[in-house]
Each structure stands twice: as C-alpha cells, then as structure tokens.
C-alpha positions as CSV (number, residue, x, y, z in Angstrom):
1,M,-33.0,43.5,1.6
2,K,-32.7,42.5,5.3
3,K,-34.6,39.3,4.5
4,W,-32.2,38.4,1.7
5,L,-29.2,39.1,4.0
6,K,-30.7,36.8,6.6
7,R,-31.2,34.0,4.1
8,I,-27.6,34.4,2.8
9,G,-26.3,34.4,6.3
10,L,-28.3,31.3,7.1
11,G,-27.1,29.5,4.0
12,I,-23.5,30.3,4.8
13,S,-24.0,29.1,8.4
14,I,-25.4,25.8,7.1
15,I,-22.5,25.3,4.7
16,L,-20.0,26.1,7.5
17,F,-21.7,23.7,9.8
18,L,-21.8,20.9,7.3
19,F,-18.1,21.5,6.4
20,G,-17.3,21.3,10.1
21,L,-19.1,18.0,10.4
22,F,-17.2,16.7,7.4
23,V,-13.8,17.8,8.8
24,A,-14.6,16.3,12.2
25,Y,-15.7,13.0,10.7
26,A,-12.8,12.7,8.3
27,Y,-10.3,13.5,11.0
28,F,-11.6,11.7,14.1
29,I,-13.7,8.9,12.7
30,G,-12.6,7.9,9.2
31,P,-9.0,7.0,10.1
32,R,-10.2,5.0,13.1
33,Q,-12.4,2.7,11.0
34,W,-11.2,-0.7,9.9
35,A,-11.8,-3.1,7.0
36,V,-10.5,-6.5,6.1
37,V,-11.2,-6.7,2.4
38,E,-11.5,-10.3,1.0
39,E,-11.5,-11.1,-2.7
40,T,-10.8,-14.0,-5.0
41,L,-9.0,-13.2,-8.2
42,A,-8.8,-15.5,-11.3
43,V,-5.4,-14.6,-12.8
44,P,-3.5,-15.7,-15.9
45,N,-0.3,-17.9,-16.1
46,W,-1.3,-19.5,-12.8
47,N,-1.2,-23.2,-12.1
48,S,-4.6,-24.5,-11.0
49,K,-2.7,-26.7,-8.4
50,L,-2.1,-23.4,-6.6
51,D,-5.7,-22.4,-6.4
52,G,-6.6,-21.1,-3.0
53,F,-3.2,-19.5,-2.4
54,K,-3.9,-16.7,0.0
55,V,-2.0,-13.4,0.1
56,V,-2.4,-10.6,2.7
57,A,-1.4,-7.2,1.2
58,I,-0.6,-4.3,3.5
59,S,0.4,-0.9,2.3
60,D,0.9,2.8,3.3
61,I,1.2,2.3,7.0
62,H,2.6,5.8,7.4
63,A,3.4,5.0,11.1
64,G,2.6,7.9,13.4
65,S,0.2,9.6,11.0
66,N,-3.4,10.3,12.1
67,Y,-4.5,7.3,14.1
68,A,-1.5,5.1,13.2
69,P,0.2,4.9,16.6
70,E,2.1,1.8,17.8
71,E,-1.2,0.3,19.1
72,R,-2.7,0.6,15.6
73,L,0.3,-1.1,14.0
74,R,0.1,-4.0,16.5
75,F,-3.6,-4.3,15.7
76,V,-2.8,-4.5,12.0
77,V,-0.3,-7.3,12.7
78,E,-3.0,-9.1,14.8
79,Q,-5.6,-8.8,12.1
80,A,-3.2,-10.0,9.4
81,N,-2.0,-13.0,11.4
82,A,-5.7,-14.0,12.0
83,Q,-6.0,-14.6,8.2
84,N,-3.6,-17.6,8.2
85,A,-2.2,-16.4,5.0
86,D,0.2,-18.2,2.7
87,L,2.1,-15.0,2.1
88,V,2.2,-11.5,3.6
89,V,3.4,-8.7,1.3
90,L,4.2,-5.2,2.6
91,L,3.9,-2.6,-0.2
92,G,5.8,0.4,1.0
93,D,5.5,3.8,2.7
94,Y,6.0,2.7,6.3
95,V,7.2,6.1,7.5
96,S,5.4,9.4,8.0
97,E,7.1,12.7,7.9
98,S,6.6,15.1,10.8
99,R,7.1,18.0,8.4
100,F,7.5,18.5,4.7
101,D,11.1,19.0,3.6
102,R,11.4,20.0,-0.1
103,N,15.2,19.6,0.1
104,A,15.2,16.0,1.5
105,R,16.3,14.3,-1.7
106,S,19.3,16.6,-2.1
107,K,20.7,15.2,1.2
108,P,23.1,12.3,1.2
109,Y,21.6,8.9,0.4
110,G,21.6,6.4,3.2
111,T,21.2,9.1,5.9
112,D,18.0,10.2,7.7
113,R,16.9,12.8,5.2
114,T,13.5,13.6,6.7
115,E,12.1,13.9,10.3
116,I,9.6,11.1,10.9
117,R,6.9,10.5,13.5
118,M,7.9,7.0,14.6
119,P,11.4,5.5,14.6
120,V,12.2,2.9,11.9
121,A,13.4,0.4,14.5
122,T,10.0,0.6,16.2
123,I,8.1,0.1,13.0
124,A,10.3,-2.9,12.1
125,E,10.0,-4.4,15.5
126,I,6.2,-4.3,15.4
127,L,5.9,-5.6,11.8
128,G,8.3,-8.3,12.6
129,G,5.4,-10.0,14.4
130,L,3.7,-10.7,11.1
131,R,3.4,-14.4,10.2
132,A,2.6,-16.4,7.1
133,K,3.2,-19.9,5.9
134,Y,5.8,-18.9,3.2
135,G,7.1,-15.8,4.8
136,V,6.7,-12.0,4.9
137,F,8.2,-9.9,2.1
138,A,8.4,-6.1,1.5
139,V,9.2,-3.4,-1.0
140,I,10.3,0.2,-0.5
141,G,7.9,3.1,-1.1
142,N,8.5,6.7,-2.2
143,H,8.3,8.1,1.3
144,D,10.7,5.4,2.5
145,E,13.1,6.5,-0.3
146,Y,12.8,10.2,0.8
147,H,13.7,9.2,4.4
148,N,16.4,6.4,4.4
149,A,15.7,3.3,2.3
150,P,18.9,1.4,3.3
151,K,18.1,1.9,7.0
152,I,14.6,0.7,6.5
153,T,15.8,-2.3,4.6
154,A,18.3,-3.2,7.2
155,E,15.8,-2.9,10.1
156,F,13.2,-4.9,8.3
157,E,15.7,-7.7,7.4
158,R,16.8,-7.7,11.1
159,S,13.2,-8.3,12.1
160,G,12.8,-11.2,9.7
161,I,11.1,-9.4,6.8
162,R,12.8,-9.9,3.5
163,V,13.0,-6.7,1.3
164,L,13.0,-7.4,-2.4
165,E,14.5,-4.6,-4.5
166,N,14.5,-5.6,-8.2
167,A,14.9,-9.2,-7.1
168,V,13.1,-12.5,-7.5
169,T,12.7,-15.2,-4.8
170,E,11.2,-18.6,-5.4
171,I,8.6,-20.1,-3.1
172,D,8.0,-23.9,-3.0
173,A,4.3,-24.3,-2.4
174,G,3.6,-28.0,-2.2
175,G,5.9,-28.8,-5.0
176,E,4.8,-25.9,-7.2
177,K,7.1,-23.0,-7.7
178,I,5.9,-19.4,-7.2
179,K,8.2,-16.6,-8.2
180,L,7.9,-13.4,-6.1
181,W,9.3,-10.4,-7.9
182,G,9.9,-7.2,-5.9
183,I,10.1,-4.1,-8.0
184,E,11.6,-0.7,-6.9
185,D,9.2,2.2,-6.6
186,L,8.4,3.7,-10.0
187,W,9.2,7.3,-8.8
188,K,12.8,6.3,-7.9
189,R,14.0,6.2,-11.5
190,R,10.8,6.3,-13.6
191,E,11.5,2.8,-14.9
192,V,10.8,-0.8,-14.3
193,P,14.1,-2.8,-14.1
194,V,13.4,-6.2,-15.7
195,E,16.8,-8.0,-15.3
196,A,15.5,-10.2,-12.5
197,F,12.3,-11.0,-14.3
198,N,14.1,-11.9,-17.5
199,A,16.3,-14.4,-15.6
200,I,13.2,-16.4,-14.7
201,A,13.3,-19.5,-16.8
202,E,9.6,-20.4,-16.8
203,K,7.3,-17.4,-16.8
204,K,4.5,-18.9,-14.8
205,N,3.1,-18.3,-11.3
206,I,4.7,-14.9,-11.0
207,I,3.5,-12.5,-8.3
208,A,4.9,-9.0,-8.6
209,I,5.0,-6.6,-5.6
210,T,5.7,-2.9,-5.8
211,H,4.6,0.4,-4.3
212,N,3.2,2.4,-7.2
213,P,0.5,0.6,-9.3
214,D,1.4,2.6,-12.4
215,T,4.3,0.1,-12.6
216,L,1.8,-2.2,-14.2
217,L,1.8,-0.1,-17.4
218,R,5.5,-0.8,-17.9
219,A,5.6,-4.4,-16.6
220,P,6.0,-7.5,-18.7
221,G,2.8,-9.3,-19.7
222,E,3.6,-12.7,-18.3
223,I,3.1,-11.8,-14.6
224,S,0.1,-13.5,-13.0
225,V,-0.8,-10.6,-10.7
226,M,0.8,-7.5,-9.2
227,F,0.1,-6.1,-5.7
228,A,0.5,-2.4,-5.0
229,G,-0.6,0.5,-2.8
230,H,0.4,4.2,-3.0
231,S,-3.1,5.5,-4.0
232,H,-4.7,5.4,-0.5
233,G,-7.9,5.0,-2.4
234,G,-7.8,8.7,-2.8
235,Q,-8.4,9.0,1.0
236,L,-11.5,11.1,0.3
237,N,-14.3,9.3,-1.6
238,W,-16.8,12.0,-2.4
239,P,-20.5,11.2,-3.0
240,I,-21.4,11.4,-6.7
241,F,-17.8,12.4,-7.8
242,G,-15.9,9.5,-6.1
243,P,-12.2,9.9,-5.2
244,I,-10.1,12.5,-6.9
245,M,-6.8,11.0,-7.9
246,V,-3.8,13.3,-8.2
247,V,-0.8,10.9,-8.1
248,N,-1.5,7.9,-10.3
249,D,-3.7,6.4,-13.0
250,K,-7.4,6.6,-12.0
251,R,-7.8,3.0,-13.0
252,F,-5.6,2.1,-10.1
253,T,-7.5,3.9,-7.3
254,R,-8.4,0.8,-5.3
255,G,-9.1,-2.9,-5.7
256,H,-8.7,-5.1,-8.8
257,A,-7.9,-3.7,-12.2
258,V,-7.0,-5.3,-15.5
259,V,-5.0,-3.4,-18.2
260,D,-3.8,-5.0,-21.4
261,G,-4.5,-8.4,-19.9
262,K,-2.3,-7.7,-16.8
263,H,-3.8,-7.9,-13.4
264,V,-3.1,-5.6,-10.4
265,Y,-4.7,-5.4,-7.0
266,V,-4.4,-2.0,-5.2
267,T,-5.0,-1.8,-1.5
268,S,-5.9,1.6,0.0
269,G,-3.6,1.2,3.0
270,V,-3.6,1.9,6.7
271,G,-2.4,5.5,7.4
272,T,-2.7,8.9,5.9
273,S,-0.4,11.2,4.0
274,V,-0.4,14.8,3.0
275,I,-3.7,15.4,4.7
276,P,-4.7,13.6,7.9
277,F,-8.2,12.7,6.6
278,R,-10.1,9.6,5.4
279,F,-13.6,9.8,4.2
280,R,-15.5,6.7,3.0
281,V,-12.1,5.0,2.5
282,P,-11.5,3.1,5.7
283,P,-8.0,1.8,6.6
284,E,-7.7,-1.8,5.4
285,I,-5.7,-4.9,4.7
286,A,-6.5,-6.9,1.6
287,V,-6.9,-10.7,1.8
288,I,-6.6,-12.0,-1.8
289,T,-7.2,-15.6,-2.8
290,L,-5.7,-16.6,-6.1
291,R,-7.0,-19.1,-8.6
292,A,-6.3,-20.0,-12.3
293,E,-8.1,-17.9,-14.9
C-alpha cells in the first residue's frame, strides 16, 4: 500500500512540476518571442500589374498586456518599417484592460468605459511612427469598442493613421487603383455593412481590412483578400491537439484560409488577452506579398 502511495505521490509531483514548467514558459518566454511571417498569396480579382504589392499586417497589440510595454511597441514599429511595405494595416484591439468590467458596454458611448494599461495617446504616438509607401490604415477592434472607439479613432488620426470605419479609400499604385475597404468589427452589430463596398464601380483589386475574420463569411465574393486578427492564433498551441478556438471559426485560427472562393489572412497578433500566456504562438507581424491568382 505504501509503495502505491509513493508512486501516486511521485506521479502527482511530476505532473505539478511539468505544469509549473509550462506556466513559466508560457508566461515568461512565449510572449517575449518574435516572428516576422512572410508569405506570398495568389488572390482573385487582382491585376497582375500589381503583383509584388507588399502589405504588413499588425493586430491585437493589447498595449500593456504581458510583455507589450512601450518598448515592445516601438520594436514592432521598427520591425514593420524594416519591411519597406507598400501598405501597413492595423487590425484592431490596441488596448488592454487592467481589469474585466462586465458593465462597460452599458456606460455612455464615447467615454472611457474600461480601465486600460496604457493611455490611448501613448499607443497612437508610438504607432504614428509606422511608415509605408501608400500609408498606414487601421480598423477598430472589439476591445477598442469596449473602451472608447471615438477617442482611439481621433488619436490615431492625429498621429497620421487613417481609421476606416465602413469606408473605402482608393490607392493609386503606379496608375493601378487599389480599393481599401475598412469594415467595422463584426461583434459591434453582428453584420457587415456593404454600402461603401456597393459604391465601388469596378469590383477589382479590393483589399478588405477588419478585426474579426468571421466577417469573411458574410462579405461579398468580389474582394481580392481580407486581412484580420482577433484569434491570437489561439495563444496556446497544444501538441497533438493544436490551438483550441473559443471565439471564432476554427478555419480562421491563423494564416491563410479560403472559404467559398474568398481569401482571408489572419495574423496572430502581438499581445495577449484574457490570459497572459502564449505557447507555441509567438507574437508576430505578417508580411504578405500579393499576386494575381
């Protein structure tokens, strides 16, 4: 009997030790790693004259979350600028709450409804250092909505970052027109407003940017590609089982996906949310080169 108790005790000790190693790695090491993910996508409705157009996608910064201090944000800007991109797109969730507030959305819109770890003005000032040939554009994420979307929009615009909320802007790339369509976060109203898209005369060379990749399922088919974040790649990528997604379609966990002929690229982001851990999902920026399908 004593021998069995010793074996059980040893087994429990080993499990607790391995669990402690996992927690230590996921908290102290995983969020401090870094990846620049480079990929070339062949997309539909894209003019071959625009082949080689380079987009840097950055999402889910969650400034102030585990290992996302000001120094980290400046590092992200430095890494993005080193890519000499044609376009930089910021895909939402710039803020990180210091505590969960279930009543936040019942507070007046346009006020600071949540306590955040880093001031919006500081985030905007740092991200204002981003540079790209045709500009830096952003959309609002669900955590930004919970906090104060109008304030974030105003601070970003003041820093030279244009925020697209259900709007289309046209980019003249060497005589070819690219339409950049910014779509509100899907969780805002559970719909995809298409008025701005419908107003586009020629449905070609359309890049859609939004926070939640589930938007793809309700988006028109004529887009060339959509860029999104939100998923964090699951944050925890378990051996054998992979990441366990709880907030969106598993097809949109991370990277390139095609559904019903529509293309989306999902970047797993920079910071952390809900839990301060990353395991086998390093913080990243995505560098995507587009060419005609």
